[in-house]
C-alpha positions in Angstrom: -6.5 4.0 2.6 -4.1 4.5 5.6 -2.3 1.5 7.0 -3.4 0.5 10.4 -1.4 1.0 13.6 -2.4 -1.9 15.9 -1.2 -4.5 18.3 -2.9 -7.9 18.2 -3.0 -9.8 21.5 -4.3 -13.2 22.6 -3.9 -14.9 19.3 -1.7 -17.8 18.2 0.8 -16.4 15.7 3.1 -18.2 13.2 6.5 -16.6 13.8 9.7 -17.4 11.9 11.9 -19.8 13.8 9.3 -20.3 16.6 6.3 -22.0 14.9 2.8 -21.2 16.2 3.0 -19.5 19.5 0.8 -17.3 21.7 2.3 -13.9 21.0 1.5 -10.3 20.5 1.9 -8.9 17.0 2.3 -5.2 16.2 1.9 -3.5 12.8 2.4 0.1 11.8 3.0 2.0 8.6 2.2 -1.1 6.6 4.9 -3.3 8.2 5.3 -5.6 11.2 7.1 -3.8 14.0 9.3 -5.0 16.8 7.2 -3.8 19.8 3.8 -2.3 20.5 3.5 1.2 19.1 1.1 4.0 19.8 -1.7 2.2 18.1 -4.8 0.6 19.6 -4.8 -3.0 21.0 -7.1 -5.6 19.5 -7.9 -8.8 21.3 -7.8 -11.7 18.9 -8.2 -14.5 21.4 -9.6 -17.5 19.6 -7.9 -16.7 16.3 -4.8 -17.7 14.5 -2.6 -15.2 12.7 -0.6 -16.4 9.7 1.4 -14.7 6.9 -0.7 -13.6 4.0 -0.9 -16.1 1.1 1.3 -15.3 -2.0 -0.5 -17.0 -4.9 2.0 -17.7 -7.7 -0.4 -18.7 -10.4 -4.2 -18.4 -10.7 -6.7 -18.1 -13.5 -9.8 -18.3 -11.4 -10.5 -14.7 -12.3 -11.8 -15.7 -15.8 -15.3 -16.2 -14.4 -15.4 -12.7 -12.9 -14.3 -11.1 -16.2 -16.8 -12.9 -18.4 -19.4 -14.8 -16.3 -21.4 -15.4 -19.6 -20.1 -15.7 -23.1 -19.6 -12.2 -24.5 -20.2 -10.5 -21.2 -16.9 -8.6 -21.1 -18.0 -5.0 -20.9 -16.9 -4.1 -17.4 -13.4 -5.5 -17.2 -12.3 -3.2 -14.4 -15.2 -4.3 -12.3 -14.2 -7.9 -12.9 -10.7 -7.4 -11.5 -12.2 -5.7 -8.5 -14.5 -8.6 -8.0 -11.6 -10.9 -8.3 -9.7 -9.1 -5.6 -12.7 -9.6 -3.3 -12.5 -13.3 -3.8 -8.7 -13.3 -3.3 -8.9 -11.4 -0.1 -11.8 -13.6 1.2 -9.4 -16.6 0.8 -6.4 -15.0 2.6 -4.5 -14.1 -0.5 -2.5 -10.9 -0.1 -0.3 -11.1 -3.3 -1.8 -12.7 -6.4 -0.3 -13.5 -9.8 -3.2 -13.3 -12.4 -2.3 -15.8 -15.1 -3.8 -14.7 -18.4 -3.6 -16.9 -21.6 -2.2 -15.7 -24.9 -3.5 -18.6 -26.9 -4.8 -20.0 -30.2 -7.9 -20.9 -28.2 -9.2 -17.4 -28.7 -12.1 -15.8 -26.9 -11.2 -15.3 -23.2 -7.8 -16.8 -23.9 -7.0 -14.9 -27.1 -4.3 -12.2 -27.6 -6.8 -9.4 -27.9 -8.5 -10.3 -24.6 -5.1 -10.5 -22.9 -4.4 -6.9 -23.7 -7.8 -5.9 -22.2 -7.1 -7.9 -19.0 -3.6 -6.3 -18.5 -5.0 -2.8 -19.1 -7.7 -3.5 -16.5 -5.2 -4.7 -13.9 -3.1 -1.6 -14.4 -6.2 0.6 -14.3 -7.4 -0.6 -10.9 -4.0 -1.0 -9.1 -4.7 2.1 -7.0 -8.2 1.0 -6.1 -7.4 -2.4 -4.7 -5.6 -3.5 -1.5 -4.3 -6.9 -2.7 -1.0 -6.8 -4.6 -1.9 -7.9 -8.1 0.8 -9.1 -10.6 0.1 -10.0 -14.2 1.4 -13.2 -15.8 1.2 -14.1 -19.5 0.7 -17.8 -20.4 2.0 -17.9 -23.9 1.3 -20.7 -26.3 4.6 -21.7 -27.9 3.2 -22.4 -31.4 2.0 -18.8 -32.0 5.1 -18.2 -34.1 3.6 -15.1 -35.8 3.4 -13.4 -32.4 7.0 -13.8 -31.3 8.6 -10.7 -32.8 6.3 -8.2 -31.1 6.0 -10.0 -27.7 8.9 -8.4 -25.8 7.6 -4.9 -26.6 4.0 -5.8 -25.8 5.1 -7.2 -22.4 6.8 -4.0 -21.6 3.8 -2.0 -22.6 1.5 -4.1 -20.5 3.8 -4.1 -17.5 4.0 -7.9 -17.4 7.1 -9.2 -15.6 6.4 -12.9 -15.8 5.8 -15.3 -18.7 5.0 -19.0 -18.6 5.2 -21.0 -21.8 2.4 -23.5 -22.6 1.9 -26.0 -25.4 -1.7 -27.2 -25.2 -2.1 -28.3 -28.9 -3.4 -31.9 -29.1 -0.4 -33.0 -31.2 -1.1 -36.7 -31.1 -4.6 -36.3 -32.7 -3.3 -33.6 -35.2 -0.4 -35.8 -36.3 -3.1 -38.4 -37.3 -5.2 -35.7 -39.0 -8.0 -36.4 -36.5 -10.1 -33.7 -34.9 -9.5 -33.5 -31.1 -12.4 -34.0 -28.7 -14.5 -30.9 -27.8 -13.3 -29.1 -30.9 -16.8 -27.7 -31.7 -17.3 -26.3 -28.3 -13.8 -24.8 -28.2 -14.4 -23.2 -31.7 -17.7 -21.7 -30.7 -16.1 -20.2 -27.5 -13.5 -18.6 -29.8 -16.2 -17.3 -32.2 -14.8 -19.5 -35.0 -16.3 -22.0 -37.4 -15.3 -25.5 -36.2 -13.7 -26.3 -39.6 -11.7 -23.1 -39.5 -10.6 -23.8 -36.0 -9.4 -27.3 -37.0 -7.5 -25.8 -39.9 -5.8 -23.3 -37.5 -4.7 -26.1 -35.2 -3.3 -28.1 -38.1 -1.5 -25.1 -39.4 0.2 -24.5 -36.0 1.0 -28.2 -35.6 2.8 -28.6 -38.9 5.2 -25.8 -37.9 6.3 -27.6 -34.8 9.9 -28.1 -36.0 10.3 -24.3 -36.2 9.3 -23.7 -32.5 12.5 -24.7 -30.6 14.8 -22.3 -32.4 12.3 -19.5 -32.3 11.9 -20.1 -28.5 15.7 -19.9 -28.0 15.7 -16.4 -29.6 12.6 -15.2 -27.8 13.7 -16.3 -24.4 17.1 -14.7 -24.9 15.3 -11.4 -25.6 13.1 -11.8 -22.5 16.0 -12.7 -20.3 17.8 -9.5 -21.4 14.6 -7.6 -20.7 14.5 -8.9 -17.1 11.3 -11.0 -17.6 10.8 -13.9 -15.2 10.1 -17.1 -17.2 8.7 -20.5 -16.4 7.6 -23.7 -18.2 4.3 -25.4 -17.7 3.3 -29.1 -17.4 6.9 -30.5 -18.0 6.8 -34.3 -18.6 10.4 -35.3 -19.0 13.8 -34.5 -17.6 15.2 -33.6 -21.0 12.3 -31.2 -21.7 12.9 -29.4 -18.4 16.6 -29.2 -19.1 15.9 -27.4 -22.4 13.7 -24.8 -20.5 16.4 -24.4 -17.9 18.9 -23.6 -20.7 16.6 -21.0 -22.0 16.5 -19.3 -18.6 13.0 -20.5 -17.6 13.8 -21.2 -13.9 10.3 -22.0 -12.7 8.6 -25.4 -13.4 4.9 -25.0 -13.0 2.9 -28.2 -12.3 5.3 -30.8 -13.6 3.4 -33.9 -14.7 6.0 -36.5 -13.7 8.4 -37.3 -10.9 11.2 -37.3 -13.4 10.5 -33.7 -14.5 10.2 -32.4 -10.9 13.4 -34.1 -9.9 15.2 -32.6 -12.9 14.0 -29.1 -12.0 15.2 -29.4 -8.4 18.5 -30.9 -9.4 19.1 -27.9 -11.7 18.3 -25.5 -8.9 15.0 -24.4 -10.4 11.7 -23.8 -8.5 8.9 -26.3 -8.6 5.3 -25.0 -8.3 2.5 -27.4 -7.6 -1.3 -27.0 -7.8 -3.2 -26.6 -4.6 -6.3 -28.4 -6.1 -4.1 -31.4 -6.7 -3.2 -31.4 -3.0 -6.7 -31.0 -1.8 -8.0 -33.8 -4.1 -5.1 -36.1 -3.2 -4.1 -36.4 -6.8 -4.2 -34.9 -10.3 -7.5 -34.8 -12.2 -5.5 -35.7 -15.4 -3.7 -38.7 -13.8 -0.3 -36.9 -13.4 2.0 -37.3 -10.5 0.5 -36.6 -7.1 1.4 -33.2 -5.6 1.3 -34.7 -2.2 3.9 -37.3 -3.2 6.2 -34.6 -4.6 5.8 -32.5 -1.4 6.7 -35.5 0.7 9.8 -36.0 -1.3 10.8 -32.3 -0.8 10.2 -31.5 -4.5 8.0 -28.4 -4.0 8.9 -24.8 -3.4 5.4 -23.4 -3.5 1.7 -24.3 -3.9 -0.5 -22.1 -6.2 -4.3 -21.8 -6.5 -4.2 -22.8 -10.2 -8.0 -22.4 -10.9 -9.5 -22.4 -7.3 -8.6 -19.6 -4.9 -9.7 -21.3 -1.7 -7.3 -24.2 -2.3 -4.0 -22.8 -1.1 -5.2 -22.3 2.4 -7.0 -25.7 2.4 -4.0 -27.5 1.0 -1.6 -26.1 3.6 -4.0 -27.1 6.4 -4.5 -30.5 5.0 -0.8 -31.1 4.9 -0.7 -30.3 8.6 -3.7 -32.5 9.5 -2.2 -35.4 7.6 1.0 -35.1 9.6 3.1 -34.8 6.5 4.4 -31.3 7.5 4.3 -29.1 10.6 2.4 -25.8 10.5 5.5 -23.7 9.7 6.6 -26.0 6.8 3.1 -26.3 5.3 2.3 -22.6 5.5 5.7 -21.7 4.0 4.5 -23.4 0.8 1.8 -20.7 0.4 3.7 -17.7 1.8 7.4 -17.6 2.3 8.1 -20.1 -0.5 6.2 -18.3 -3.3 7.6 -14.9 -2.1 11.1 -16.3 -2.6 10.2 -17.6 -6.1 8.9 -14.1 -7.0 12.0 -12.5 -5.4 9.8 -10.5 -3.0 11.9 -10.5 0.2 9.6 -8.0 1.9 6.8 -10.5 2.6 6.0 -14.1 3.4 6.8 -14.1 7.1 5.6 -12.2 10.1 8.9 -10.6 11.1 9.8 -7.0 12.0 10.4 -4.9 8.9 8.4 -7.2 6.6 5.1 -6.1 5.0 2.1 -6.4 7.3 0.5 -9.1 5.0 -1.5 -11.4 7.2 -4.5 -13.6 7.3 -6.5 -14.2 10.5 -8.2 -17.6 10.8 -10.9 -18.8 13.2 -9.2 -21.3 15.5 -11.8 -24.0 15.3 -13.1 -23.9 11.7 -10.0 -22.3 10.1 -12.3 -20.1 8.1 -10.8 -16.7 7.0 -11.9 -14.0 9.4 -9.8 -11.1 8.1 -7.1 -10.4 5.6 -4.7 -7.4 5.7 -2.3 -6.5 2.9 0.5 -4.0 3.8 -1.5 -3.2 6.9 -4.7 -2.4 5.1 -7.9 -4.4 5.5 -8.8 -6.2 2.3 -11.4 -8.6 3.9 -13.2 -8.9 7.2 -16.3 -10.8 8.2 -18.2 -11.9 11.2 -17.5 -11.4 14.9 -13.9 -10.2 14.3 -15.2 -6.9 12.9 -16.6 -6.0 16.3 -13.2 -6.4 17.9 -11.6 -4.1 15.4 -14.2 -1.3 15.8 -14.9 -1.5 19.5 
């Protein structure tokens, strides 16, 4: 698909250093350009043009890949369906966060390989820029040795480390809640699943040293690394020392402050912002944002939430439009070291989302100057 050569007029545009102003915006050859080119003019009066959303972490694609248990036959089609949802929510760059976990099933190592193969297979068919991320469970010690090579084969540049084992229960020899349902999703006998969890738990003392070695290998390989659900300053400091410079969804103020003090990036969940608090009782994302302890907001498990979260921060008066929208565009682009996007400035990628002024619904999304989504009355303006 050829990138569009257009000049948009009549819209309010979020421009760097100026905020939201009535301005023309020209795009050509996939980039924002300084002045109107030879392309056609499109009147976007009544619309708001913002930089495209860069989503740092989202696993909402799981339902597209396997809408029913065992329905995993058309993986490529699931990724394409995911892109449609991403684009409909103004997302122009998306990190697809896939588990590599003892949970098995959709989150097992074998499924991860299929997901990454599917992402690679459809890259030339989609408009949205898709980036794979591996969410690796720290206690899968048997998988450490081959992980750097597998990441290279899969083309995965970004790893986040998780530890979701219910250690408190396992330390007492008690079965965790929902064990049976979890086992059935993984295709395991519940007793066998419990034995697996116990076997992983009892090797906890081996994990820190093994992580030190693994992270050194990944750092040398140029893999971006992050930690997930940090709860303490000391824990975050350990991850910093290993080279994991991104703190995803810290659970406490202490952990978030430690990350920022060390110069690391703090990523918060958009659903937490939209709800006004964590569903698990962790620190409120809104409070951390108010304290300046946030570099970016990610969709987590709900793709509409980044847009909604940024708009809510503006409506609440906590941030101005430029500050709020930077948390879903310029901020995450900086975290991912993608200097070519995140703002609507000459020379940057023509990644943009067009919102209806009144409702703030997404009317159109363009990634590198190509349409990934368009709906409603705006379509007539583009084709007339």
